[in-house]
PDB file of N, H, CA, C and O in Angstrom:
ATOM      1  N   MET A   1     -11.948  -9.452  11.073  1.00  0.00           N
ATOM      2  CA  MET A   1     -11.837  -9.214   9.689  1.00  0.00           C
ATOM      3  C   MET A   1     -10.635  -8.960   9.315  1.00  0.00           C
ATOM      4  O   MET A   1     -10.146  -8.059   9.996  1.00  0.00           O
ATOM      5  N   GLU A   2      -9.606  -9.572   8.129  1.00  0.00           N
ATOM      6  H   GLU A   2     -10.004 -10.304   7.576  1.00  0.00           H
ATOM      7  CA  GLU A   2      -8.309  -9.545   7.974  1.00  0.00           C
ATOM      8  C   GLU A   2      -8.121  -8.178   7.451  1.00  0.00           C
ATOM      9  O   GLU A   2      -9.017  -7.599   6.837  1.00  0.00           O
ATOM     10  N   GLN A   3      -7.051  -7.695   7.670  1.00  0.00           N
ATOM     11  H   GLN A   3      -6.324  -8.166   8.169  1.00  0.00           H
ATOM     12  CA  GLN A   3      -6.585  -6.313   6.922  1.00  0.00           C
ATOM     13  C   GLN A   3      -6.358  -6.569   5.368  1.00  0.00           C
ATOM     14  O   GLN A   3      -5.749  -7.545   4.933  1.00  0.00           O
ATOM     15  N   CYS A   4      -6.841  -5.717   4.706  1.00  0.00           N
ATOM     16  H   CYS A   4      -7.336  -4.924   5.060  1.00  0.00           H
ATOM     17  CA  CYS A   4      -6.346  -5.820   3.297  1.00  0.00           C
ATOM     18  C   CYS A   4      -4.925  -5.355   3.081  1.00  0.00           C
ATOM     19  O   CYS A   4      -4.453  -4.364   3.637  1.00  0.00           O
ATOM     20  N   LYS A   5      -4.217  -6.203   2.163  1.00  0.00           N
ATOM     21  H   LYS A   5      -4.601  -7.008   1.711  1.00  0.00           H
ATOM     22  CA  LYS A   5      -2.847  -6.012   1.900  1.00  0.00           C
ATOM     23  C   LYS A   5      -2.923  -5.246   0.701  1.00  0.00           C
ATOM     24  O   LYS A   5      -1.817  -4.887   0.296  1.00  0.00           O
ATOM     25  N   HIS A   6      -3.869  -4.898   0.033  1.00  0.00           N
ATOM     26  H   HIS A   6      -4.767  -5.190   0.362  1.00  0.00           H
ATOM     27  CA  HIS A   6      -3.910  -4.073  -1.351  1.00  0.00           C
ATOM     28  C   HIS A   6      -2.753  -4.624  -2.201  1.00  0.00           C
ATOM     29  O   HIS A   6      -1.603  -4.204  -2.331  1.00  0.00           O
ATOM     30  N   PRO A   7      -3.335  -5.608  -2.705  1.00  0.00           N
ATOM     31  CA  PRO A   7      -2.646  -6.675  -3.661  1.00  0.00           C
ATOM     32  C   PRO A   7      -2.779  -5.708  -5.168  1.00  0.00           C
ATOM     33  O   PRO A   7      -1.854  -5.743  -5.979  1.00  0.00           O
ATOM     34  N   ARG A   8      -3.933  -4.926  -5.405  1.00  0.00           N
ATOM     35  H   ARG A   8      -4.685  -4.897  -4.746  1.00  0.00           H
ATOM     36  CA  ARG A   8      -3.780  -4.286  -6.607  1.00  0.00           C
ATOM     37  C   ARG A   8      -4.336  -2.916  -6.249  1.00  0.00           C
ATOM     38  O   ARG A   8      -5.331  -2.605  -5.594  1.00  0.00           O
ATOM     39  N   VAL A   9      -3.383  -2.164  -6.884  1.00  0.00           N
ATOM     40  H   VAL A   9      -2.575  -2.417  -7.415  1.00  0.00           H
ATOM     41  CA  VAL A   9      -3.636  -0.572  -6.735  1.00  0.00           C
ATOM     42  C   VAL A   9      -3.653   0.196  -8.095  1.00  0.00           C
ATOM     43  O   VAL A   9      -3.124  -0.304  -9.087  1.00  0.00           O
ATOM     44  N   GLN A  10      -4.290   1.465  -8.135  1.00  0.00           N
ATOM     45  H   GLN A  10      -4.720   1.871  -7.328  1.00  0.00           H
ATOM     46  CA  GLN A  10      -4.089   2.201  -9.230  1.00  0.00           C
ATOM     47  C   GLN A  10      -3.643   3.635  -9.109  1.00  0.00           C
ATOM     48  O   GLN A  10      -3.733   4.051  -7.953  1.00  0.00           O
ATOM     49  N   ILE A  11      -3.179   4.520 -10.002  1.00  0.00           N
ATOM     50  H   ILE A  11      -3.105   4.182 -10.941  1.00  0.00           H
ATOM     51  CA  ILE A  11      -2.990   5.736  -9.530  1.00  0.00           C
ATOM     52  C   ILE A  11      -3.904   6.399  -9.598  1.00  0.00           C
ATOM     53  O   ILE A  11      -4.504   6.057 -10.618  1.00  0.00           O
ATOM     54  N   VAL A  12      -4.625   7.510  -8.911  1.00  0.00           N
ATOM     55  H   VAL A  12      -4.138   7.787  -8.083  1.00  0.00           H
ATOM     56  CA  VAL A  12      -5.770   8.157  -8.879  1.00  0.00           C
ATOM     57  C   VAL A  12      -5.645   9.417  -8.983  1.00  0.00           C
ATOM     58  O   VAL A  12      -6.551   9.985  -9.592  1.00  0.00           O
ATOM     59  N   SER A  13      -4.406  10.340  -8.388  1.00  0.00           N
ATOM     60  H   SER A  13      -3.670   9.878  -7.892  1.00  0.00           H
ATOM     61  CA  SER A  13      -3.849  11.401  -8.297  1.00  0.00           C
ATOM     62  C   SER A  13      -2.292  11.533  -8.356  1.00  0.00           C
ATOM     63  O   SER A  13      -1.546  10.724  -7.805  1.00  0.00           O
ATOM     64  N   ARG A  14      -1.874  12.591  -9.051  1.00  0.00           N
ATOM     65  H   ARG A  14      -2.481  13.248  -9.499  1.00  0.00           H
ATOM     66  CA  ARG A  14      -0.212  12.783  -9.085  1.00  0.00           C
ATOM     67  C   ARG A  14      -0.116  14.390  -9.089  1.00  0.00           C
ATOM     68  O   ARG A  14      -0.788  15.206  -9.720  1.00  0.00           O
ATOM     69  N   ASP A  15       0.767  14.546  -8.328  1.00  0.00           N
ATOM     70  H   ASP A  15       1.313  13.883  -7.816  1.00  0.00           H
ATOM     71  CA  ASP A  15       1.227  16.118  -8.226  1.00  0.00           C
ATOM     72  C   ASP A  15       2.674  16.241  -8.237  1.00  0.00           C
ATOM     73  O   ASP A  15       3.363  15.232  -8.389  1.00  0.00           O
ATOM     74  N   GLU A  16       3.284  17.588  -8.062  1.00  0.00           N
ATOM     75  H   GLU A  16       2.725  18.407  -7.939  1.00  0.00           H
ATOM     76  CA  GLU A  16       4.638  17.375  -8.023  1.00  0.00           C
ATOM     77  C   GLU A  16       5.391  16.802  -6.928  1.00  0.00           C
ATOM     78  O   GLU A  16       6.567  16.455  -7.035  1.00  0.00           O
ATOM     79  N   ASP A  17       4.598  16.693  -5.720  1.00  0.00           N
ATOM     80  H   ASP A  17       3.643  16.975  -5.633  1.00  0.00           H
ATOM     81  CA  ASP A  17       5.219  16.200  -4.764  1.00  0.00           C
ATOM     82  C   ASP A  17       4.879  14.628  -4.330  1.00  0.00           C
ATOM     83  O   ASP A  17       5.709  13.846  -3.866  1.00  0.00           O
ATOM     84  N   ALA A  18       3.546  14.354  -4.568  1.00  0.00           N
ATOM     85  H   ALA A  18       2.871  14.990  -4.945  1.00  0.00           H
ATOM     86  CA  ALA A  18       3.065  13.060  -4.123  1.00  0.00           C
ATOM     87  C   ALA A  18       2.304  12.533  -5.256  1.00  0.00           C
ATOM     88  O   ALA A  18       1.900  13.216  -6.197  1.00  0.00           O
ATOM     89  N   GLU A  19       2.101  11.051  -5.079  1.00  0.00           N
ATOM     90  H   GLU A  19       2.429  10.496  -4.315  1.00  0.00           H
ATOM     91  CA  GLU A  19       1.304  10.228  -5.967  1.00  0.00           C
ATOM     92  C   GLU A  19       0.170   9.472  -5.168  1.00  0.00           C
ATOM     93  O   GLU A  19       0.539   8.909  -4.137  1.00  0.00           O
ATOM     94  N   PHE A  20      -1.067   9.394  -5.490  1.00  0.00           N
ATOM     95  H   PHE A  20      -1.367   9.851  -6.327  1.00  0.00           H
ATOM     96  CA  PHE A  20      -2.102   8.980  -4.730  1.00  0.00           C
ATOM     97  C   PHE A  20      -2.640   7.462  -5.407  1.00  0.00           C
ATOM     98  O   PHE A  20      -3.076   7.494  -6.558  1.00  0.00           O
ATOM     99  N   VAL A  21      -2.605   6.371  -4.793  1.00  0.00           N
ATOM    100  H   VAL A  21      -2.251   6.345  -3.858  1.00  0.00           H
ATOM    101  CA  VAL A  21      -3.067   5.310  -5.425  1.00  0.00           C
ATOM    102  C   VAL A  21      -4.401   4.805  -4.512  1.00  0.00           C
ATOM    103  O   VAL A  21      -4.541   4.961  -3.299  1.00  0.00           O
ATOM    104  N   GLU A  22      -5.263   4.205  -5.380  1.00  0.00           N
ATOM    105  H   GLU A  22      -5.149   4.078  -6.365  1.00  0.00           H
ATOM    106  CA  GLU A  22      -6.374   3.269  -4.613  1.00  0.00           C
ATOM    107  C   GLU A  22      -6.418   2.140  -4.886  1.00  0.00           C
ATOM    108  O   GLU A  22      -6.349   1.766  -6.056  1.00  0.00           O
ATOM    109  N   CYS A  23      -6.568   1.171  -3.690  1.00  0.00           N
ATOM    110  H   CYS A  23      -6.624   1.475  -2.739  1.00  0.00           H
ATOM    111  CA  CYS A  23      -6.467  -0.340  -3.618  1.00  0.00           C
ATOM    112  C   CYS A  23      -7.918  -0.676  -4.412  1.00  0.00           C
ATOM    113  O   CYS A  23      -9.006  -0.228  -4.051  1.00  0.00           O
ATOM    114  N   GLN A  24      -7.696  -1.570  -5.582  1.00  0.00           N
ATOM    115  H   GLN A  24      -6.811  -1.933  -5.875  1.00  0.00           H
ATOM    116  CA  GLN A  24      -9.020  -2.290  -6.105  1.00  0.00           C
ATOM    117  C   GLN A  24      -9.729  -3.084  -5.207  1.00  0.00           C
ATOM    118  O   GLN A  24     -10.957  -3.112  -5.294  1.00  0.00           O
ATOM    119  N   GLU A  25      -9.116  -3.767  -4.315  1.00  0.00           N
ATOM    120  H   GLU A  25      -8.119  -3.744  -4.245  1.00  0.00           H
ATOM    121  CA  GLU A  25      -9.746  -4.628  -3.405  1.00  0.00           C
ATOM    122  C   GLU A  25     -10.825  -3.931  -2.208  1.00  0.00           C
ATOM    123  O   GLU A  25     -11.992  -4.249  -1.984  1.00  0.00           O
ATOM    124  N   CYS A  26      -9.956  -2.836  -1.517  1.00  0.00           N
ATOM    125  H   CYS A  26      -9.008  -2.577  -1.699  1.00  0.00           H
ATOM    126  CA  CYS A  26     -10.972  -2.388  -0.484  1.00  0.00           C
ATOM    127  C   CYS A  26     -11.294  -0.910  -0.554  1.00  0.00           C
ATOM    128  O   CYS A  26     -11.995  -0.378   0.307  1.00  0.00           O
ATOM    129  N   GLY A  27     -10.808  -0.279  -1.528  1.00  0.00           N
ATOM    130  H   GLY A  27     -10.239  -0.710  -2.228  1.00  0.00           H
ATOM    131  CA  GLY A  27     -11.300   1.192  -2.135  1.00  0.00           C
ATOM    132  C   GLY A  27     -10.508   2.119  -1.383  1.00  0.00           C
ATOM    133  O   GLY A  27     -10.676   3.318  -1.603  1.00  0.00           O
ATOM    134  N   GLU A  28      -9.531   1.689  -0.388  1.00  0.00           N
ATOM    135  H   GLU A  28      -9.394   0.714  -0.209  1.00  0.00           H
ATOM    136  CA  GLU A  28      -8.849   2.626   0.413  1.00  0.00           C
ATOM    137  C   GLU A  28      -7.876   3.434  -0.603  1.00  0.00           C
ATOM    138  O   GLU A  28      -7.402   2.826  -1.563  1.00  0.00           O
ATOM    139  N   ILE A  29      -7.562   4.883  -0.381  1.00  0.00           N
ATOM    140  H   ILE A  29      -7.948   5.376   0.399  1.00  0.00           H
ATOM    141  CA  ILE A  29      -6.855   5.413  -0.993  1.00  0.00           C
ATOM    142  C   ILE A  29      -5.711   6.163  -0.249  1.00  0.00           C
ATOM    143  O   ILE A  29      -6.008   6.867   0.717  1.00  0.00           O
ATOM    144  N   PHE A  30      -4.283   6.034  -0.695  1.00  0.00           N
ATOM    145  H   PHE A  30      -4.042   5.462  -1.480  1.00  0.00           H
ATOM    146  CA  PHE A  30      -3.056   6.328   0.207  1.00  0.00           C
ATOM    147  C   PHE A  30      -2.235   7.041  -0.588  1.00  0.00           C
ATOM    148  O   PHE A  30      -2.400   6.919  -1.802  1.00  0.00           O
ATOM    149  N   GLU A  31      -1.403   7.745  -0.195  1.00  0.00           N
ATOM    150  H   GLU A  31      -1.269   7.844   0.791  1.00  0.00           H
ATOM    151  CA  GLU A  31       0.021   8.286  -0.773  1.00  0.00           C
ATOM    152  C   GLU A  31       0.887   6.957  -1.029  1.00  0.00           C
ATOM    153  O   GLU A  31       1.011   6.056  -0.200  1.00  0.00           O
ATOM    154  N   SER A  32       1.534   6.980  -2.456  1.00  0.00           N
ATOM    155  H   SER A  32       1.433   7.713  -3.130  1.00  0.00           H
ATOM    156  CA  SER A  32       2.190   5.554  -2.793  1.00  0.00           C
ATOM    157  C   SER A  32       3.251   5.342  -1.882  1.00  0.00           C
ATOM    158  O   SER A  32       3.528   4.185  -1.565  1.00  0.00           O
ATOM    159  N   SER A  33       4.034   6.524  -1.308  1.00  0.00           N
ATOM    160  H   SER A  33       3.809   7.463  -1.566  1.00  0.00           H
ATOM    161  CA  SER A  33       4.805   6.338  -0.460  1.00  0.00           C
ATOM    162  C   SER A  33       4.713   5.276   0.882  1.00  0.00           C
ATOM    163  O   SER A  33       5.510   4.478   1.376  1.00  0.00           O
ATOM    164  N   GLU A  34       3.381   5.673   1.190  1.00  0.00           N
ATOM    165  H   GLU A  34       2.734   6.321   0.789  1.00  0.00           H
ATOM    166  CA  GLU A  34       2.878   4.963   2.416  1.00  0.00           C
ATOM    167  C   GLU A  34       2.540   3.117   2.019  1.00  0.00           C
ATOM    168  O   GLU A  34       2.437   2.201   2.835  1.00  0.00           O
ATOM    169  N   PHE A  35       2.431   3.046   0.505  1.00  0.00           N
ATOM    170  H   PHE A  35       2.514   3.790  -0.158  1.00  0.00           H
ATOM    171  CA  PHE A  35       2.275   1.721   0.415  1.00  0.00           C
ATOM    172  C   PHE A  35       3.406   0.970   0.153  1.00  0.00           C
ATOM    173  O   PHE A  35       3.381  -0.250   0.319  1.00  0.00           O
ATOM    174  N   LYS A  36       4.565   1.646  -0.304  1.00  0.00           N
ATOM    175  H   LYS A  36       4.585   2.637  -0.440  1.00  0.00           H
ATOM    176  CA  LYS A  36       5.784   1.132   0.001  1.00  0.00           C
ATOM    177  C   LYS A  36       6.256   0.733   1.081  1.00  0.00           C
ATOM    178  O   LYS A  36       6.871  -0.331   1.158  1.00  0.00           O
ATOM    179  N   ASP A  37       5.969   1.803   2.461  1.00  0.00           N
ATOM    180  H   ASP A  37       5.469   2.667   2.398  1.00  0.00           H
ATOM    181  CA  ASP A  37       6.445   1.412   3.469  1.00  0.00           C
ATOM    182  C   ASP A  37       5.773   0.366   4.013  1.00  0.00           C
ATOM    183  O   ASP A  37       6.313  -0.262   4.923  1.00  0.00           O
ATOM    184  N   MET A  38       4.567   0.028   3.578  1.00  0.00           N
ATOM    185  H   MET A  38       4.128   0.539   2.839  1.00  0.00           H
ATOM    186  CA  MET A  38       3.509  -1.117   4.057  1.00  0.00           C
ATOM    187  C   MET A  38       4.064  -2.378   3.552  1.00  0.00           C
ATOM    188  O   MET A  38       4.075  -3.379   4.268  1.00  0.00           O
ATOM    189  N   SER A  39       4.591  -2.380   2.187  1.00  0.00           N
ATOM    190  H   SER A  39       4.583  -1.567   1.605  1.00  0.00           H
ATOM    191  CA  SER A  39       5.223  -3.660   1.894  1.00  0.00           C
ATOM    192  C   SER A  39       6.576  -3.734   2.582  1.00  0.00           C
ATOM    193  O   SER A  39       6.912  -4.913   2.695  1.00  0.00           O
ATOM    194  N   ILE A  40       7.522  -2.838   3.109  1.00  0.00           N
ATOM    195  H   ILE A  40       7.249  -1.881   3.017  1.00  0.00           H
ATOM    196  CA  ILE A  40       8.709  -2.975   3.630  1.00  0.00           C
ATOM    197  C   ILE A  40       8.391  -3.750   4.990  1.00  0.00           C
ATOM    198  O   ILE A  40       8.965  -4.778   5.350  1.00  0.00           O
ATOM    199  N   GLU A  41       7.396  -3.093   5.673  1.00  0.00           N
ATOM    200  H   GLU A  41       6.930  -2.258   5.381  1.00  0.00           H
ATOM    201  CA  GLU A  41       7.057  -3.730   7.103  1.00  0.00           C
ATOM    202  C   GLU A  41       6.725  -5.275   7.143  1.00  0.00           C
ATOM    203  O   GLU A  41       7.178  -6.056   7.980  1.00  0.00           O
ATOM    204  N   GLU A  42       5.718  -5.651   5.936  1.00  0.00           N
ATOM    205  H   GLU A  42       5.350  -5.016   5.256  1.00  0.00           H
ATOM    206  CA  GLU A  42       5.293  -6.824   5.814  1.00  0.00           C
ATOM    207  C   GLU A  42       6.348  -7.976   5.507  1.00  0.00           C
ATOM    208  O   GLU A  42       6.174  -9.143   5.859  1.00  0.00           O
ATOM    209  N   THR A  43       7.523  -7.491   4.773  1.00  0.00           N
ATOM    210  H   THR A  43       7.665  -6.543   4.487  1.00  0.00           H
ATOM    211  CA  THR A  43       8.714  -8.297   4.610  1.00  0.00           C
ATOM    212  C   THR A  43       9.420  -8.353   5.851  1.00  0.00           C
ATOM    213  O   THR A  43       9.910  -9.462   6.062  1.00  0.00           O
ATOM    214  N   LYS A  44       9.594  -7.607   6.624  1.00  0.00           N
ATOM    215  H   LYS A  44       9.195  -6.706   6.452  1.00  0.00           H
ATOM    216  CA  LYS A  44      10.374  -7.528   7.950  1.00  0.00           C
ATOM    217  C   LYS A  44       9.419  -8.553   8.975  1.00  0.00           C
ATOM    218  O   LYS A  44       9.931  -9.433   9.668  1.00  0.00           O
ATOM    219  N   LEU A  45       8.201  -8.318   8.940  1.00  0.00           N
ATOM    220  H   LEU A  45       7.786  -7.603   8.377  1.00  0.00           H
ATOM    221  CA  LEU A  45       7.238  -9.254   9.632  1.00  0.00           C
ATOM    222  C   LEU A  45       7.584 -10.694   9.175  1.00  0.00           C
ATOM    223  O   LEU A  45       7.842 -11.552  10.019  1.00  0.00           O
ATOM    224  N   ARG A  46       7.592 -10.965   7.857  1.00  0.00           N
ATOM    225  H   ARG A  46       7.382 -10.268   7.172  1.00  0.00           H
ATOM    226  CA  ARG A  46       7.581 -12.439   7.350  1.00  0.00           C
ATOM    227  C   ARG A  46       8.974 -13.050   7.677  1.00  0.00           C
ATOM    228  O   ARG A  46       9.080 -14.230   8.013  1.00  0.00           O
ATOM    229  N   ALA A  47      10.206 -12.081   7.552  1.00  0.00           N
ATOM    230  H   ALA A  47      10.120 -11.123   7.278  1.00  0.00           H
ATOM    231  CA  ALA A  47      11.483 -12.360   8.094  1.00  0.00           C
ATOM    232  C   ALA A  47      11.626 -13.088   9.587  1.00  0.00           C
ATOM    233  O   ALA A  47      12.288 -14.111   9.761  1.00  0.00           O
ATOM    234  N   GLU A  48      10.917 -12.408  10.604  1.00  0.00           N
ATOM    235  H   GLU A  48      10.379 -11.577  10.463  1.00  0.00           H
ATOM    236  CA  GLU A  48      10.714 -12.395  11.826  1.00  0.00           C
ATOM    237  C   GLU A  48       9.983 -13.494  12.160  1.00  0.00           C
ATOM    238  O   GLU A  48      10.165 -14.047  13.245  1.00  0.00           O
ATOM    239  N   GLU A  49       9.099 -13.925  11.294  1.00  0.00           N
ATOM    240  H   GLU A  49       8.951 -13.476  10.412  1.00  0.00           H
ATOM    241  CA  GLU A  49       8.210 -15.281  11.489  1.00  0.00           C
ATOM    242  C   GLU A  49       9.018 -16.490  11.032  1.00  0.00           C
ATOM    243  O   GLU A  49       8.700 -17.575  11.519  1.00  0.00           O
ATOM    244  N   ALA A  50      10.134 -16.435  10.064  1.00  0.00           N
ATOM    245  H   ALA A  50      10.393 -15.554   9.669  1.00  0.00           H
ATOM    246  CA  ALA A  50      10.658 -17.769   9.860  1.00  0.00           C
ATOM    247  C   ALA A  50      11.745 -18.178  10.694  1.00  0.00           C
ATOM    248  O   ALA A  50      12.232 -19.302  10.567  1.00  0.00           O
TER     249      ALA A  50
END
């Protein structure tokens, strides 16, 4: 099974220190900073493959 790349997310909770988002495709909920880190890692992997 291919891992979801979370193409569509929506904010589900926000407080002073954190913002949480939910993937509209798989339903996973995670901190938005984790989502940014995932995107950075994916960009690095694509650059290495090229």
